[in-house]
C-alpha positions as CSV (number, residue, x, y, z in Angstrom):
1,M,25.2,63.8,-14.0
2,R,23.7,63.0,-10.6
3,G,20.2,62.7,-12.2
4,L,21.6,60.4,-14.9
5,R,23.2,58.1,-12.3
6,I,20.0,57.9,-10.3
7,A,18.1,57.1,-13.5
8,K,20.6,54.3,-14.2
9,V,20.2,52.9,-10.7
10,V,16.4,52.9,-11.1
11,A,16.6,51.2,-14.5
12,V,18.9,48.4,-13.1
13,A,16.6,47.9,-10.1
14,M,13.5,47.7,-12.4
15,A,15.2,45.2,-14.7
16,T,16.2,43.1,-11.7
17,L,12.7,43.1,-10.4
18,G,11.4,42.1,-13.8
19,T,13.4,38.9,-13.7
20,M,12.2,37.9,-10.3
21,A,9.3,35.5,-10.0
22,P,6.4,37.2,-8.3
23,A,5.2,35.9,-5.0
24,S,2.0,33.8,-5.6
25,G,-0.9,33.8,-3.1
26,T,-0.2,33.6,0.6
27,G,1.9,30.4,0.2
28,A,-0.6,28.2,2.0
29,M,-3.6,26.3,0.7
30,S,-5.5,24.8,3.6
31,Y,-8.4,22.3,3.4
32,T,-10.5,20.2,5.8
33,I,-11.9,16.8,4.9
34,D,-15.7,17.0,4.4
35,P,-17.0,14.2,6.6
36,A,-20.2,14.0,4.6
37,H,-18.3,13.2,1.4
38,A,-15.4,11.0,2.6
39,R,-14.9,7.2,2.8
40,V,-12.2,4.7,3.4
41,Q,-12.1,1.1,2.5
42,A,-9.6,-1.7,3.2
43,K,-9.5,-4.8,1.0
44,V,-7.6,-8.0,1.8
45,G,-7.4,-11.3,0.1
46,F,-9.5,-14.2,1.3
47,F,-8.7,-17.9,0.7
48,G,-6.5,-16.7,-2.2
49,L,-9.6,-16.5,-4.4
50,G,-11.6,-13.5,-3.4
51,S,-11.4,-10.7,-1.0
52,K,-13.0,-9.1,2.1
53,T,-13.6,-5.4,2.3
54,A,-14.0,-3.2,5.4
55,R,-15.5,0.3,5.1
56,F,-14.9,3.2,7.4
57,P,-17.6,5.8,7.0
58,H,-16.3,8.3,9.5
59,I,-13.1,10.1,8.5
60,E,-11.8,13.6,9.5
61,G,-8.6,15.6,9.0
62,H,-7.0,18.4,7.1
63,V,-4.6,19.0,4.2
64,A,-2.4,21.9,3.6
65,L,-0.3,22.5,0.5
66,S,2.2,25.3,-0.4
67,D,2.1,27.2,-3.7
68,R,5.7,28.1,-3.1
69,D,7.3,24.8,-2.0
70,A,6.2,21.9,-4.2
71,K,7.4,19.4,-1.6
72,A,5.7,20.9,1.4
73,V,2.5,19.2,2.7
74,T,0.6,18.9,5.9
75,L,-1.8,15.9,5.8
76,D,-3.4,14.4,8.9
77,V,-6.2,11.8,8.5
78,R,-8.1,10.2,11.4
79,I,-10.2,7.2,10.8
80,D,-12.8,6.0,13.3
81,T,-12.5,2.3,13.5
82,Q,-15.5,1.9,15.8
83,T,-17.8,2.7,12.8
84,L,-16.2,-0.1,10.8
85,E,-18.7,-1.8,8.4
86,A,-18.4,-5.1,6.4
87,G,-20.5,-7.2,4.1
88,D,-21.8,-9.5,6.8
89,A,-22.1,-9.6,10.6
90,L,-19.5,-12.3,11.2
91,T,-16.8,-10.4,9.2
92,R,-17.7,-7.2,10.9
93,S,-17.4,-8.7,14.3
94,R,-14.1,-10.3,13.6
95,L,-12.6,-7.2,12.1
96,R,-13.7,-5.1,15.1
97,G,-12.4,-7.7,17.5
98,P,-8.9,-8.2,19.1
99,D,-7.5,-10.3,16.2
100,F,-7.8,-7.3,13.8
101,F,-8.6,-3.7,14.6
102,D,-9.4,-4.2,18.2
103,V,-11.7,-1.1,18.1
104,D,-12.5,-1.1,21.9
105,H,-8.8,-0.4,22.7
106,Y,-7.7,1.4,19.5
107,P,-10.6,3.5,18.2
108,R,-8.6,5.3,15.5
109,V,-6.3,4.7,12.6
110,T,-4.2,7.8,11.7
111,F,-2.1,8.9,8.8
112,H,0.4,11.7,9.1
113,A,2.3,13.1,6.1
114,T,6.0,14.1,6.2
115,G,6.6,14.9,2.5
116,L,5.2,15.2,-0.9
117,T,6.6,14.5,-4.4
118,R,4.6,15.6,-7.4
119,T,4.4,12.9,-10.0
120,G,2.1,14.7,-12.5
121,P,0.1,17.9,-13.0
122,H,-2.4,16.7,-10.4
123,S,-0.9,13.6,-8.8
124,A,1.7,13.0,-6.1
125,T,3.3,10.5,-3.8
126,V,2.9,11.4,-0.1
127,T,5.2,9.8,2.4
128,G,4.4,9.6,6.1
129,T,3.3,7.2,8.8
130,I,0.3,5.1,9.6
131,S,-0.6,4.3,13.2
132,A,-3.0,1.4,14.1
133,R,-3.3,-0.8,17.2
134,G,-0.7,1.3,18.9
135,V,1.9,0.7,16.2
136,T,3.4,3.3,13.9
137,R,4.9,2.3,10.6
138,P,6.2,4.2,7.5
139,A,3.7,4.5,4.6
140,M,3.4,5.9,1.2
141,L,0.2,7.2,-0.4
142,A,-0.4,7.6,-4.1
143,V,-2.7,10.6,-4.3
144,D,-4.7,12.0,-7.3
145,F,-6.2,15.5,-7.0
146,S,-9.2,16.6,-9.0
147,R,-7.5,19.9,-9.9
148,D,-4.0,20.6,-11.4
149,F,-1.6,22.0,-8.8
150,A,-1.1,25.0,-11.0
151,A,-4.8,25.8,-10.9
152,M,-5.3,25.4,-7.2
153,T,-5.7,28.6,-5.2
154,G,-7.0,27.3,-1.8
155,R,-10.4,28.9,-2.4
156,E,-12.0,26.0,-4.2
157,S,-13.1,22.5,-3.2
158,V,-10.9,19.6,-4.3
159,H,-11.5,15.9,-4.5
160,I,-8.7,13.4,-3.6
161,A,-8.4,9.7,-4.3
162,A,-5.5,8.0,-2.5
163,T,-4.3,4.5,-2.2
164,T,-1.7,2.6,-0.1
165,R,-0.8,-0.9,0.8
166,I,0.3,-2.2,4.2
167,D,1.2,-5.6,5.7
168,R,-1.3,-6.3,8.4
169,R,1.3,-8.3,10.3
170,D,3.3,-5.1,10.9
171,F,0.4,-3.9,13.1
172,G,-0.1,-7.1,15.1
173,M,-3.0,-8.5,12.9
174,T,-1.6,-12.0,12.5
175,A,-4.7,-14.1,12.9
176,Y,-5.9,-16.6,10.2
177,P,-2.7,-16.6,8.1
178,L,-3.8,-19.4,5.9
179,I,-7.2,-17.8,5.1
180,V,-6.7,-14.0,5.2
181,G,-4.0,-12.4,3.0
182,R,-1.3,-10.3,4.6
183,L,-1.4,-7.3,2.2
184,V,-4.2,-4.8,2.7
185,T,-5.0,-2.2,0.1
186,I,-6.4,1.0,1.6
187,G,-8.3,3.5,-0.5
188,I,-9.4,7.0,0.6
189,D,-11.9,9.1,-1.4
190,A,-12.7,12.5,0.1
191,D,-13.8,16.0,-0.8
192,L,-11.6,18.8,0.6
193,L,-13.2,22.0,1.6
194,P,-11.2,25.3,1.7
195,V,-10.4,26.7,5.1
196,G,-10.9,30.5,5.4
197,G,-11.2,30.8,1.6
């Protein structure tokens, strides 16, 4: 009888384990931004007819996702404003100057994530904050990953394309209101390299 009871306990335990989802991976998928394959651009309306674009060729940071918690994310991006490029020398000078990015006093723009909501197999909305010119404001990024979340293991490179829109006036960039639009569309394209993978 004792042996029968033990067998039943083992059977119940096995059945219970069989209904539990197995732990997947280590729980963390960490990546670093590949500075050689990353770019940021900011586009703003100009005279209501065209647009001006600033490009930031130097970007660094890291991304960490969880394979256990779909909402968990660590994303920190640092953009070097002192390397700002534009289509002509006058635009570049003005954008680098005190009316806009004021790169001598504020050499970086940063984005820090606080949460992630998956919107598709490989897309998500990332909420967080943007800091520029000493001002921090809430922001939301729409991010598309080159791989489905279900296929990511943290051992492969991944490309991301992200966009957000900010009001430049929120960051003290109030110059030329009749010429330069107030809404700025920011795009980030970057390759992510696995860390320790």
